[in-house]
Residue frames as a rotation matrix with the C-alpha (Angstrom) as fourth column:
MET 1
-0.491 0.131 0.861 15.50
-0.085 -0.991 0.102 4.21
0.867 -0.024 0.498 -20.47
ARG 2
-0.942 0.088 -0.324 14.51
0.335 0.196 -0.921 4.83
-0.018 -0.977 -0.214 -16.87
ARG 3
-0.142 0.974 0.175 10.78
0.648 -0.042 0.761 4.91
0.749 0.222 -0.625 -16.27
LYS 4
-0.443 0.145 0.885 9.18
-0.544 -0.828 -0.136 7.64
0.713 -0.541 0.446 -14.20
ILE 5
-0.810 0.093 -0.579 8.03
0.472 0.689 -0.550 6.61
0.348 -0.719 -0.602 -10.73
TYR 6
-0.193 0.815 0.546 4.51
-0.556 -0.549 0.624 7.08
0.809 -0.183 0.559 -9.37
GLY 7
-0.950 -0.064 -0.305 3.38
0.209 0.594 -0.777 6.17
0.231 -0.802 -0.551 -5.87
ILE 8
-0.077 0.978 0.194 -0.30
-0.289 -0.208 0.934 5.63
0.954 0.015 0.299 -5.09
PHE 9
-0.983 -0.186 -0.001 -1.14
-0.037 0.200 -0.979 5.76
0.182 -0.962 -0.204 -1.37
VAL 10
-0.277 0.945 -0.177 -4.53
0.140 0.222 0.965 4.28
0.951 0.242 -0.194 -0.65
ALA 11
-0.944 0.037 -0.328 -6.17
0.321 -0.128 -0.938 5.90
-0.077 -0.991 0.108 2.36
GLY 12
-0.697 0.704 0.134 -9.74
-0.329 -0.481 0.813 6.11
0.637 0.522 0.567 1.18
GLY 13
-0.183 0.657 -0.732 -11.37
0.585 0.671 0.456 4.26
0.790 -0.344 -0.507 4.07
SER 14
0.424 0.454 0.784 -13.03
-0.360 -0.710 0.606 5.51
0.831 -0.539 -0.137 7.23
GLY 15
-0.598 -0.793 -0.111 -11.11
-0.231 0.304 -0.924 3.21
0.767 -0.527 -0.365 9.59
THR 16
0.329 0.870 0.367 -14.14
-0.653 -0.071 0.754 1.97
0.682 -0.487 0.545 11.51
ARG 17
0.604 -0.121 -0.788 -12.26
0.411 0.894 0.177 -0.91
0.683 -0.431 0.590 13.14
MET 18
-0.536 -0.841 0.068 -9.97
0.416 -0.333 -0.846 1.57
0.734 -0.425 0.529 14.86
GLY 19
0.214 0.682 -0.700 -12.86
0.977 -0.141 0.162 3.24
0.012 -0.718 -0.696 16.67
GLY 20
-0.317 -0.304 -0.898 -13.15
0.474 -0.871 0.128 6.96
-0.821 -0.385 0.421 17.35
ASP 21
0.674 0.689 -0.268 -14.02
0.215 -0.529 -0.821 9.83
-0.707 0.496 -0.505 15.04
VAL 22
0.252 -0.678 -0.690 -10.66
-0.786 -0.559 0.263 10.33
-0.564 0.477 -0.674 13.32
PRO 23
0.940 0.012 -0.341 -9.87
-0.248 0.710 -0.659 8.14
0.234 0.704 0.670 10.27
LYS 24
0.794 -0.607 0.015 -6.87
0.383 0.521 0.763 5.98
-0.471 -0.600 0.647 11.11
GLN 25
0.288 -0.730 0.619 -4.65
0.888 -0.038 -0.459 7.47
0.359 0.682 0.637 8.38
PHE 26
0.279 -0.110 0.954 -4.80
-0.040 -0.994 -0.103 10.80
0.959 -0.010 -0.282 10.26
LEU 27
0.980 0.040 -0.197 -4.04
0.188 0.161 0.969 9.44
0.071 -0.986 0.150 13.73
LEU 28
0.506 -0.843 0.181 -0.74
-0.805 -0.537 -0.251 10.58
0.309 -0.019 -0.951 15.19
LEU 29
0.873 -0.399 -0.280 2.11
0.434 0.898 0.075 8.13
0.222 -0.187 0.957 15.41
ASP 30
0.014 -0.886 -0.463 5.05
0.949 -0.135 0.287 9.44
-0.316 -0.443 0.839 17.43
GLY 31
-0.210 -0.046 -0.977 3.84
0.266 -0.964 -0.012 12.99
-0.941 -0.263 0.214 16.77
LYS 32
-0.748 -0.042 -0.662 3.07
-0.580 -0.442 0.684 12.75
-0.321 0.896 0.306 13.04
PRO 33
0.385 0.920 -0.078 0.04
-0.823 0.304 -0.479 11.51
-0.417 0.248 0.874 11.06
ILE 34
0.169 -0.243 0.955 0.33
0.085 0.969 0.232 7.88
-0.982 0.042 0.184 9.99
LEU 35
0.831 0.209 0.515 -0.14
0.505 0.103 -0.857 8.82
-0.232 0.973 -0.020 6.35
GLN 36
0.799 -0.599 -0.055 2.72
-0.593 -0.769 -0.241 11.31
0.102 0.225 -0.969 6.54
TRP 37
0.090 -0.754 0.651 5.04
-0.579 0.492 0.650 8.65
-0.810 -0.436 -0.392 7.95
THR 38
0.408 0.164 0.898 4.04
0.409 0.847 -0.340 6.33
-0.816 0.506 0.278 5.10
ILE 39
0.965 0.009 0.263 4.66
0.247 -0.374 -0.894 8.78
0.090 0.928 -0.363 2.28
GLU 40
0.630 -0.772 0.080 7.93
-0.764 -0.598 0.241 10.01
-0.139 -0.213 -0.967 3.82
ARG 41
0.205 -0.558 0.804 9.35
-0.119 0.801 0.586 6.47
-0.971 -0.216 0.098 3.78
PHE 42
0.548 0.079 0.833 8.86
0.744 0.409 -0.528 6.35
-0.382 0.909 0.165 0.01
LEU 43
0.964 -0.181 0.194 10.20
-0.056 -0.854 -0.517 9.83
0.260 0.488 -0.833 -0.63
GLU 44
0.442 -0.855 0.270 13.35
-0.611 -0.067 0.789 8.91
-0.657 -0.514 -0.552 1.28
ALA 45
0.024 -0.393 0.919 13.82
0.370 0.858 0.357 6.03
-0.929 0.331 0.166 -1.15
GLU 46
-0.335 -0.006 0.942 12.70
0.942 -0.022 0.335 7.87
0.019 1.000 0.013 -4.29
PRO 47
-0.490 0.092 -0.867 12.67
0.383 -0.871 -0.309 11.69
-0.783 -0.483 0.392 -3.88
GLU 48
-0.884 0.096 -0.457 11.52
-0.420 -0.591 0.688 12.29
-0.204 0.801 0.563 -7.47
MET 49
-0.768 0.630 0.116 8.42
0.641 0.760 0.112 10.10
-0.018 0.161 -0.987 -7.11
THR 50
-0.641 0.694 0.328 5.07
-0.438 -0.682 0.585 11.61
0.629 0.232 0.742 -8.09
VAL 51
-0.964 0.266 -0.005 2.70
0.128 0.445 -0.886 11.14
-0.234 -0.855 -0.463 -5.13
VAL 52
-0.422 0.906 -0.037 -0.96
-0.358 -0.129 0.925 10.27
0.833 0.403 0.378 -5.70
THR 53
-0.992 0.055 0.116 -2.91
-0.101 0.222 -0.970 10.22
-0.079 -0.973 -0.215 -2.44
VAL 54
-0.417 0.890 -0.183 -6.36
0.116 0.252 0.961 8.60
0.901 0.380 -0.208 -2.28
LEU 55
-0.987 0.126 -0.103 -8.65
0.076 -0.203 -0.976 9.97
-0.144 -0.971 0.191 0.44
PRO 56
-0.058 0.998 0.024 -12.36
0.968 0.062 -0.244 10.30
-0.245 0.009 -0.969 1.16
ARG 57
-0.181 -0.032 0.983 -13.35
0.642 -0.761 0.093 13.51
0.746 0.647 0.158 -0.60
ILE 58
0.787 0.571 0.234 -14.76
0.193 -0.588 0.785 14.98
0.586 -0.573 -0.573 2.61
HIS 59
0.776 -0.537 -0.329 -11.29
0.397 0.012 0.918 14.74
-0.489 -0.843 0.223 4.16
PHE 60
0.363 -0.651 0.666 -9.26
0.755 -0.213 -0.620 16.53
0.546 0.728 0.414 1.48
GLN 61
0.411 -0.176 0.895 -9.16
-0.275 -0.959 -0.063 19.68
0.869 -0.220 -0.443 3.58
THR 62
0.968 -0.068 0.243 -8.47
-0.213 0.293 0.932 17.69
-0.135 -0.954 0.269 6.74
TRP 63
0.560 -0.793 0.240 -5.34
0.803 0.591 0.077 16.29
-0.203 0.150 0.968 5.12
LYS 64
0.234 -0.457 0.858 -4.27
0.492 -0.706 -0.510 19.66
0.839 0.541 0.059 3.75
ASN 65
0.710 0.085 0.699 -4.59
-0.469 -0.683 0.560 21.15
0.525 -0.726 -0.445 7.24
LEU 66
0.906 -0.392 0.159 -2.56
0.121 0.601 0.790 18.33
-0.405 -0.696 0.592 8.78
CYS 67
0.388 -0.792 0.471 0.18
0.882 0.172 -0.439 18.76
0.267 0.586 0.765 6.17
ALA 68
0.305 -0.234 0.923 0.38
0.007 -0.969 -0.248 22.45
0.952 0.082 -0.294 7.06
VAL 69
0.867 0.087 0.491 0.41
-0.474 -0.159 0.866 21.83
0.154 -0.983 -0.097 10.82
HIS 70
0.730 -0.567 0.381 3.12
0.184 0.700 0.690 19.18
-0.658 -0.434 0.616 10.53
SER 71
0.230 -0.681 -0.695 5.20
-0.709 -0.606 0.360 21.03
-0.667 0.410 -0.622 7.90
PHE 72
-0.155 -0.202 0.967 4.75
0.414 0.875 0.250 18.23
-0.897 0.439 -0.052 5.36
ASP 73
0.184 0.112 -0.977 5.51
-0.621 -0.757 -0.204 20.14
-0.762 0.644 -0.069 2.16
CYS 74
-0.685 -0.360 0.633 4.96
0.143 0.786 0.602 17.39
-0.714 0.503 -0.487 -0.37
PRO 75
-0.477 0.533 -0.699 3.35
-0.871 -0.394 0.294 18.05
-0.119 0.749 0.652 -3.78
GLN 76
-0.771 0.290 0.566 0.52
0.144 0.946 -0.289 15.56
-0.620 -0.141 -0.772 -4.12
VAL 77
-0.667 0.700 -0.255 -2.29
-0.453 -0.109 0.885 14.69
0.592 0.706 0.390 -6.51
LEU 78
-0.722 0.492 0.486 -5.38
-0.392 0.288 -0.874 14.12
-0.569 -0.822 -0.015 -4.35
VAL 79
-0.692 0.507 -0.514 -7.90
-0.317 0.427 0.847 11.57
0.649 0.749 -0.135 -5.62
ALA 80
-0.066 0.767 0.639 -11.29
-0.998 -0.040 -0.055 10.76
-0.017 -0.641 0.767 -4.15
GLY 81
-0.879 -0.212 0.427 -11.74
-0.287 0.951 -0.118 7.20
-0.381 -0.227 -0.896 -2.89
GLY 82
-0.510 0.695 -0.507 -14.37
-0.583 0.155 0.798 4.95
0.633 0.702 0.326 -4.39
LEU 83
0.523 0.841 0.142 -16.94
-0.720 0.345 0.602 2.49
0.457 -0.417 0.785 -3.13
THR 84
0.952 -0.304 0.024 -14.29
0.255 0.838 0.482 -0.19
-0.167 -0.453 0.876 -2.57
ARG 85
0.178 -0.963 -0.201 -10.48
-0.072 -0.216 0.974 -0.30
-0.981 -0.159 -0.107 -2.55
PHE 86
-0.219 -0.201 0.955 -10.65
0.855 0.432 0.287 -1.55
-0.470 0.879 0.077 -6.15
HIS 87
0.582 0.546 0.603 -12.55
0.778 -0.589 -0.217 1.57
0.237 0.595 -0.768 -7.20
SER 88
0.836 -0.359 -0.414 -10.20
-0.036 -0.790 0.612 3.82
-0.547 -0.497 -0.674 -5.23
VAL 89
-0.196 -0.953 0.229 -7.14
0.208 0.188 0.960 2.41
-0.958 0.236 0.161 -7.03
GLN 90
-0.019 0.295 0.955 -9.00
0.988 0.149 -0.027 2.59
-0.151 0.944 -0.295 -10.32
ASN 91
0.926 0.377 0.000 -9.59
0.375 -0.923 -0.083 6.31
-0.031 0.077 -0.997 -9.74
ALA 92
0.522 -0.798 -0.301 -5.94
-0.184 -0.450 0.874 6.87
-0.833 -0.400 -0.382 -8.84
LEU 93
-0.208 -0.648 0.732 -4.61
0.585 0.518 0.624 5.06
-0.784 0.558 0.271 -11.89
ARG 94
0.646 0.476 0.597 -6.34
0.763 -0.404 -0.504 7.62
0.001 0.781 -0.625 -14.11
LYS 95
0.922 -0.352 -0.162 -3.64
-0.306 -0.918 0.252 10.03
-0.237 -0.183 -0.954 -12.89
VAL 96
0.055 -0.923 0.380 -0.81
-0.195 0.364 0.911 7.70
-0.979 -0.125 -0.160 -13.92
PRO 97
0.368 0.047 -0.929 0.47
-0.916 -0.155 -0.371 7.56
-0.161 0.987 -0.014 -17.54
ASP 98
0.982 -0.173 0.079 1.60
0.188 0.939 -0.287 4.49
-0.025 0.297 0.955 -19.42
GLY 99
0.469 -0.876 0.113 5.34
0.227 -0.004 -0.974 3.86
0.854 0.482 0.197 -19.53
ALA 100
0.031 -0.413 0.910 5.93
-0.831 -0.516 -0.206 4.38
0.555 -0.750 -0.359 -15.79
VAL 101
-0.601 -0.095 -0.794 6.53
0.395 0.828 -0.397 2.20
0.695 -0.552 -0.460 -12.74
VAL 102
-0.001 0.674 0.738 3.70
-0.616 -0.582 0.531 2.54
0.788 -0.455 0.416 -10.26
SER 103
-0.893 -0.235 -0.384 3.76
0.190 0.576 -0.795 1.50
0.408 -0.783 -0.469 -6.62
ILE 104
0.112 0.957 0.269 0.46
-0.326 -0.220 0.919 0.92
0.939 -0.190 0.288 -4.83
HIS 105
-0.748 -0.511 -0.423 0.71
0.285 0.329 -0.900 1.01
0.600 -0.794 -0.101 -1.05
ASP 106
0.332 0.827 -0.454 -1.64
0.806 0.002 0.593 1.03
0.491 -0.563 -0.665 1.92
GLY 107
0.170 -0.238 0.956 -1.56
-0.123 -0.968 -0.219 4.49
0.978 -0.081 -0.194 3.46
VAL 108
0.659 0.125 0.742 -1.57
-0.736 -0.093 0.670 2.90
0.153 -0.988 0.031 6.92
ARG 109
0.798 -0.585 -0.144 1.59
0.598 0.798 0.072 0.82
0.073 -0.144 0.987 6.49
PRO 110
0.905 -0.369 0.212 4.03
-0.358 -0.929 -0.090 3.45
0.230 0.005 -0.973 7.87
LEU 111
0.537 -0.717 0.444 6.81
-0.437 0.214 0.874 1.07
-0.722 -0.663 -0.199 8.93
VAL 112
0.873 -0.273 0.404 7.92
0.486 0.566 -0.666 -0.14
-0.047 0.778 0.627 5.49
SER 113
0.198 -0.889 -0.412 11.64
0.405 -0.309 0.860 0.52
-0.892 -0.337 0.299 5.18
PRO 114
0.581 -0.088 -0.809 13.03
-0.632 -0.676 -0.380 2.88
-0.513 0.732 -0.449 2.52
ASP 115
-0.538 -0.841 0.054 15.53
-0.645 0.452 0.616 0.09
-0.543 0.297 -0.786 1.74
LEU 116
-0.397 0.468 0.789 12.78
0.474 0.841 -0.260 -2.32
-0.786 0.270 -0.556 0.69
VAL 117
0.680 0.676 -0.283 11.10
0.152 -0.508 -0.848 0.38
-0.717 0.534 -0.448 -1.40
ARG 118
0.224 -0.700 -0.679 14.42
-0.814 -0.517 0.264 1.27
-0.536 0.493 -0.685 -3.03
ARG 119
-0.720 -0.544 0.430 15.22
-0.283 0.797 0.534 -2.36
-0.633 0.263 -0.728 -3.88
MET 120
-0.014 0.811 0.585 11.76
0.575 0.485 -0.658 -2.94
-0.818 0.327 -0.473 -5.32
PHE 121
0.754 0.263 -0.603 11.94
-0.242 -0.741 -0.626 0.13
-0.611 0.618 -0.495 -7.56
ALA 122
-0.189 -0.924 -0.334 15.42
-0.810 -0.045 0.584 -0.90
-0.555 0.381 -0.740 -8.72
ARG 123
-0.654 -0.031 0.756 14.20
0.172 0.967 0.189 -4.36
-0.737 0.253 -0.627 -9.69
MET 124
0.441 0.877 0.190 11.25
0.482 -0.052 -0.875 -2.91
-0.757 0.477 -0.446 -11.61
GLN 125
0.611 -0.247 -0.752 13.64
-0.573 -0.793 -0.206 -0.63
-0.546 0.557 -0.626 -13.52
GLU 126
-0.389 -0.862 0.324 15.92
-0.410 0.477 0.778 -3.51
-0.825 0.170 -0.539 -14.49
GLY 127
-0.133 0.438 -0.889 13.34
-0.973 0.111 0.201 -4.93
0.187 0.892 0.411 -16.88
GLY 128
-0.659 -0.072 -0.749 11.83
-0.193 0.978 0.075 -8.39
0.728 0.194 -0.658 -17.04
THR 129
-0.783 0.439 -0.441 9.58
0.596 0.328 -0.733 -7.87
-0.177 -0.837 -0.518 -14.00
ARG 130
-0.558 0.656 0.509 6.00
0.187 -0.498 0.847 -6.78
0.808 0.568 0.155 -14.59
ALA 131
0.560 0.702 0.441 4.57
-0.369 -0.265 0.891 -7.13
0.742 -0.662 0.111 -11.09
LEU 132
-0.459 -0.813 -0.358 6.51
0.120 0.343 -0.932 -7.32
0.880 -0.471 -0.060 -7.82
LEU 133
0.617 0.752 0.234 5.07
-0.247 -0.098 0.964 -8.21
0.748 -0.652 0.125 -4.42
PRO 134
-0.532 -0.731 0.428 6.68
-0.684 0.073 -0.726 -8.33
0.499 -0.679 -0.539 -0.95
VAL 135
0.534 0.701 -0.473 5.81
-0.295 0.679 0.673 -11.54
0.792 -0.220 0.569 0.87
VAL 136
-0.347 -0.586 0.732 6.58
-0.922 0.069 -0.381 -13.03
0.173 -0.807 -0.565 4.28
GLY 137
-0.646 0.050 -0.762 6.51
-0.006 0.997 0.071 -16.64
0.764 0.050 -0.644 5.41
ILE 138
0.432 0.851 0.299 3.71
-0.502 -0.049 0.864 -17.82
0.750 -0.523 0.406 7.68
VAL 139
-0.670 -0.734 0.114 4.95
-0.470 0.301 -0.830 -18.70
0.575 -0.609 -0.547 11.17
ASP 140
-0.352 0.624 0.698 1.62
-0.808 0.174 -0.563 -19.65
-0.473 -0.762 0.442 12.79
THR 141
-0.863 0.199 0.465 -0.13
0.309 0.935 0.175 -22.95
-0.400 0.295 -0.868 12.23
LEU 142
-0.663 0.657 -0.359 -2.96
-0.746 -0.544 0.383 -22.55
0.056 0.522 0.851 9.71
ARG 143
-0.850 0.468 0.241 -6.27
0.383 0.864 -0.326 -24.32
-0.361 -0.185 -0.914 10.08
SER 144
-0.708 0.678 0.196 -9.58
-0.098 -0.370 0.924 -24.06
0.699 0.635 0.329 8.29
THR 145
-0.754 0.536 0.381 -12.72
-0.518 -0.128 -0.846 -23.36
-0.404 -0.834 0.374 10.32
ASP 146
0.183 0.795 -0.578 -14.71
-0.963 0.264 0.059 -25.37
0.199 0.546 0.814 7.79
PRO 147
0.173 -0.112 0.978 -15.04
-0.572 0.797 0.192 -28.91
-0.801 -0.593 0.074 9.21
GLY 148
0.618 0.042 0.785 -13.43
0.367 0.867 -0.336 -31.52
-0.695 0.496 0.521 7.03
THR 149
0.939 -0.333 0.084 -11.30
-0.091 -0.479 -0.873 -29.05
0.331 0.812 -0.481 5.10
PRO 150
0.433 -0.845 -0.313 -7.58
0.878 0.474 -0.068 -29.93
0.206 -0.246 0.947 5.27
ALA 151
0.601 -0.338 -0.725 -5.28
0.234 -0.792 0.564 -27.38
-0.764 -0.508 -0.397 6.87
PRO 152
0.943 -0.302 -0.140 -3.31
-0.255 -0.388 -0.886 -25.33
0.213 0.871 -0.443 4.31
ASP 153
0.505 -0.853 -0.129 0.32
0.846 0.519 -0.123 -26.29
0.172 -0.047 0.984 3.74
ARG 154
0.818 -0.165 -0.551 2.25
0.167 -0.849 0.502 -23.59
-0.550 -0.503 -0.667 5.60
SER 155
-0.168 -0.980 0.106 5.40
0.379 0.036 0.925 -24.25
-0.910 0.195 0.365 3.57
LYS 156
-0.596 0.022 0.803 3.54
0.801 -0.055 0.596 -23.22
0.057 0.998 0.015 0.42
THR 157
0.535 0.835 0.132 1.71
0.786 -0.548 0.286 -20.24
0.311 -0.050 -0.949 1.91
VAL 158
-0.679 -0.732 -0.047 2.90
0.708 -0.637 -0.304 -16.64
0.193 -0.240 0.951 2.29
GLY 159
0.305 0.682 -0.665 1.49
0.697 -0.635 -0.333 -13.40
-0.649 -0.362 -0.669 3.57
VAL 160
-0.120 -0.265 0.957 1.31
0.915 -0.404 0.002 -10.71
0.386 0.875 0.291 0.90
GLN 161
-0.059 0.014 -0.998 2.07
0.656 -0.754 -0.050 -7.10
-0.753 -0.657 0.035 1.80
THR 162
0.835 0.078 0.544 2.26
0.467 -0.624 -0.627 -3.78
0.291 0.778 -0.558 0.02
PRO 163
0.001 0.332 -0.943 3.80
-0.742 -0.632 -0.223 -1.94
-0.670 0.700 0.246 -1.76
GLN 164
0.196 0.060 0.979 2.89
0.589 0.791 -0.166 -3.85
-0.784 0.609 0.120 -4.89
MET 165
-0.179 -0.425 -0.887 4.64
-0.430 -0.777 0.460 -2.51
-0.885 0.464 -0.044 -7.97
PHE 166
0.339 0.411 0.846 3.68
0.624 0.575 -0.529 -2.77
-0.705 0.707 -0.062 -11.62
LEU 167
-0.892 -0.343 0.293 4.43
0.437 -0.497 0.749 -1.48
-0.111 0.797 0.593 -15.08
SER 168
-0.643 0.673 -0.365 1.80
-0.262 -0.641 -0.721 1.21
-0.719 -0.368 0.589 -15.29
GLU 169
-0.454 0.494 -0.741 0.42
-0.869 -0.064 0.490 0.17
0.195 0.867 0.459 -18.69
ASP 170
-0.743 0.143 -0.654 -0.17
0.109 0.990 0.093 -3.36
0.660 -0.002 -0.751 -17.33
ILE 171
-0.759 0.434 -0.486 -1.99
0.602 0.183 -0.777 -2.43
-0.248 -0.882 -0.400 -14.16
ARG 172
-0.631 0.568 -0.529 -3.99
-0.534 -0.812 -0.236 0.34
-0.563 0.133 0.815 -15.82
ALA 173
-0.509 0.427 -0.748 -5.26
-0.650 0.379 0.659 -2.18
0.565 0.821 0.084 -18.36
ALA 174
-0.766 0.184 -0.617 -6.04
0.412 0.876 -0.251 -4.70
0.494 -0.446 -0.746 -15.63
TYR 175
-0.742 0.469 -0.480 -8.11
0.334 -0.362 -0.870 -2.15
-0.581 -0.806 0.112 -13.70
ARG 176
-0.704 0.557 -0.441 -10.31
-0.710 -0.538 0.453 -1.53
0.015 0.632 0.775 -16.71
GLN 177
-0.658 0.490 -0.572 -12.06
0.194 0.844 0.500 -4.82
0.728 0.218 -0.650 -16.07
ALA 178
0.294 0.877 0.381 -15.24
-0.343 -0.275 0.898 -5.02
0.892 -0.395 0.220 -14.02
TYR 179
-0.317 -0.352 0.881 -14.98
-0.932 -0.054 -0.357 -5.35
0.174 -0.934 -0.311 -10.25
ASP 180
0.220 0.320 -0.921 -15.00
-0.117 0.947 0.301 -8.88
0.968 0.042 0.246 -8.85
LEU 181
0.848 0.161 0.506 -15.24
-0.506 -0.043 0.862 -9.96
0.161 -0.986 0.045 -5.21
ALA 182
0.800 -0.597 -0.067 -12.20
0.601 0.796 0.073 -12.16
0.010 -0.099 0.995 -5.85
PHE 183
0.188 -0.744 0.642 -10.05
0.301 -0.578 -0.758 -9.03
0.935 0.335 0.115 -6.16
THR 184
0.763 0.077 -0.642 -8.49
0.641 0.038 0.767 -8.92
0.083 -0.996 -0.020 -2.70
ASP 185
0.205 -0.720 -0.663 -5.46
0.202 -0.632 0.748 -6.81
-0.958 -0.288 0.016 -3.68
ASP 186
0.367 -0.111 -0.924 -3.81
-0.773 -0.588 -0.236 -5.26
-0.517 0.801 -0.302 -6.72
ALA 187
-0.709 -0.705 0.004 -1.93
-0.605 0.611 0.509 -8.48
-0.362 0.359 -0.861 -7.51
SER 188
-0.442 0.609 0.658 -5.17
0.393 0.791 -0.468 -10.42
-0.806 0.052 -0.590 -7.83
VAL 189
0.617 0.615 -0.491 -6.44
-0.152 -0.519 -0.841 -7.85
-0.772 0.593 -0.227 -10.31
ALA 190
0.007 -0.724 -0.690 -3.21
-0.948 -0.224 0.226 -8.11
-0.318 0.653 -0.688 -12.30
GLU 191
-0.783 -0.351 0.514 -3.14
-0.273 0.936 0.224 -11.92
-0.559 0.035 -0.828 -12.17
SER 192
0.088 0.913 0.397 -6.68
0.247 0.366 -0.897 -12.11
-0.965 0.177 -0.193 -13.55
LYS 193
0.827 0.143 -0.544 -5.37
-0.431 -0.460 -0.776 -10.42
-0.361 0.876 -0.319 -16.72
GLY 194
0.890 -0.449 0.075 -2.45
0.430 0.775 -0.463 -12.85
0.150 0.445 0.883 -17.08
ILE 195
0.501 -0.759 0.416 0.26
-0.567 -0.651 -0.504 -10.56
0.654 0.017 -0.757 -15.72
PRO 196
0.318 -0.425 -0.847 2.98
0.502 0.834 -0.229 -12.77
0.804 -0.352 0.479 -14.15
LEU 197
0.921 0.066 0.384 3.77
-0.288 -0.551 0.783 -12.07
0.263 -0.832 -0.489 -10.51
SER 198
-0.010 -0.951 -0.309 7.28
0.258 0.297 -0.920 -11.88
0.966 -0.089 0.242 -9.04
PHE 199
0.892 0.384 -0.240 8.14
0.274 -0.036 0.961 -11.87
0.360 -0.923 -0.137 -5.34
ILE 200
-0.213 -0.911 0.353 10.62
-0.108 -0.337 -0.935 -10.29
0.971 -0.238 -0.026 -2.96
GLU 201
-0.315 0.052 -0.948 11.08
0.854 0.451 -0.259 -10.92
0.414 -0.891 -0.187 0.75
GLY 202
0.397 0.566 0.723 8.94
0.122 -0.813 0.569 -8.54
0.910 -0.138 -0.391 2.76
GLU 203
-0.690 -0.631 0.354 9.35
-0.177 -0.327 -0.928 -7.24
0.702 -0.703 0.114 6.30
ARG 204
-0.454 0.499 -0.738 7.80
0.803 0.587 -0.098 -8.47
0.385 -0.637 -0.668 9.55
PHE 205
-0.499 0.216 -0.840 7.27
0.585 -0.631 -0.510 -4.96
-0.639 -0.746 0.188 10.85
ASN 206
-0.974 0.219 -0.062 5.60
-0.188 -0.618 0.764 -3.75
0.129 0.755 0.643 7.66
LEU 207
-0.646 0.756 -0.110 2.26
0.699 0.527 -0.483 -4.04
-0.307 -0.389 -0.869 9.40
LYS 208
-0.484 0.639 0.598 -1.05
0.243 -0.558 0.793 -2.52
0.841 0.529 0.115 8.37
ILE 209
-0.992 0.119 -0.041 -2.46
0.001 -0.322 -0.947 -0.42
-0.126 -0.939 0.319 11.18
THR 210
-0.473 0.873 -0.119 -6.07
0.089 0.182 0.979 -1.55
0.876 0.453 -0.163 11.51
THR 211
0.544 0.658 -0.520 -6.79
0.547 0.192 0.815 -1.84
0.636 -0.728 -0.255 15.24
PRO 212
0.826 -0.228 0.515 -5.74
-0.488 -0.748 0.451 0.09
0.282 -0.624 -0.729 18.37
GLU 213
0.737 -0.577 0.351 -3.35
0.124 0.627 0.769 -2.77
-0.664 -0.524 0.534 19.18
ASP 214
0.460 -0.558 0.690 -1.59
0.877 0.161 -0.454 -2.23
0.142 0.814 0.564 15.85
LEU 215
0.656 -0.179 0.733 -1.07
-0.031 -0.977 -0.211 1.41
0.754 0.116 -0.646 16.74
VAL 216
0.843 -0.358 0.401 0.52
-0.442 -0.039 0.896 0.47
-0.305 -0.933 -0.192 20.06
LEU 217
0.559 -0.650 0.515 2.86
0.601 0.745 0.288 -1.97
-0.571 0.148 0.807 18.28
ALA 218
0.501 -0.355 0.789 3.81
0.685 -0.396 -0.612 0.63
0.530 0.847 0.045 15.68
GLU 219
0.800 -0.195 0.567 4.62
-0.423 -0.854 0.303 3.15
0.425 -0.482 -0.766 18.42
ALA 220
0.759 -0.519 0.393 6.81
-0.130 0.470 0.873 0.55
-0.638 -0.714 0.289 20.11
VAL 221
0.482 -0.589 0.649 8.69
0.862 0.452 -0.231 -0.19
-0.157 0.671 0.725 16.89
LEU 222
0.569 -0.234 0.788 9.32
0.339 -0.806 -0.485 3.49
0.749 0.543 -0.380 16.16
THR 223
0.645 -0.305 0.701 10.55
-0.689 -0.629 0.361 4.20
0.331 -0.716 -0.615 19.69
ARG 224
-0.140 -0.769 -0.623 12.64
-0.412 0.618 -0.670 0.99
0.900 0.163 -0.403 19.70
LYS 225
-0.007 0.226 0.974 10.84
-0.996 0.090 -0.028 -0.48
-0.094 -0.970 0.224 22.67
ILE 226
0.706 0.199 0.679 10.87
-0.189 0.978 -0.090 -3.92
-0.682 -0.065 0.728 21.03
C-alpha cells in the first residue's frame, strides 16, 4: 500500500550570515522567493505531497504576503521554529502521522532537482529503506586544524545533503529523545535510535544558500551562466 507523502521545509532561522534585514528564505532568486523555489521543486516531483513549512512565528504573515504577491497558491501547514533546528523539526513532526513517508529539506536548498526528489520518494515507497540520504563525494583535500590529527580519508568521506527521507513512525520516535549537540542533521537523530541509513547519489548544485556568494552562484545556475 502506498504511503502518503509529507514534506517538511525547514526555514526557521534568521539567516544572520547572509546579512541584511530579510531572512534568507525570503530573498528573491530570479524573481521568486528562495523558499518558493524550494517547495515548487518538490511539488513538481510529488504534486499530492502535504507541505509543512517551518518559519519563525513572527514571519508567518511575511510568508503569506509573499505567497500572495508571487501567486504561490500552495496549501501549507505553518509551524513555528524552535530554539534549534532539532526543535524546529520536532515541532513539524507533530503535524505528520505515522504510516507516511516524510521528507525533511532545508528551505534554502532551491536547486535540488525534481528528478532526485522523485527517485528518492520512489525508493522509500518500494519498502526495505527506512532512511535515505543524498550524498556527494568530497573533491577537496581534507585536513584537520588540530595539530597531530591525521587527515581524514577522502575516499571514505562524503558530504551529506537534504532532502533526508524517513518512514514517519521511525523519525517521529527518534525525535522524542532529548536534544544532543551531536545531532547535526536528521540522519544523526535517526542513527542514534538505531535506524539504518541508506544512501543515494546527491547533486553538486544542490547547495544550501547561506552566504551572499551562494546566492550569486544559485542565480548563475538558474540562468545557465555556468
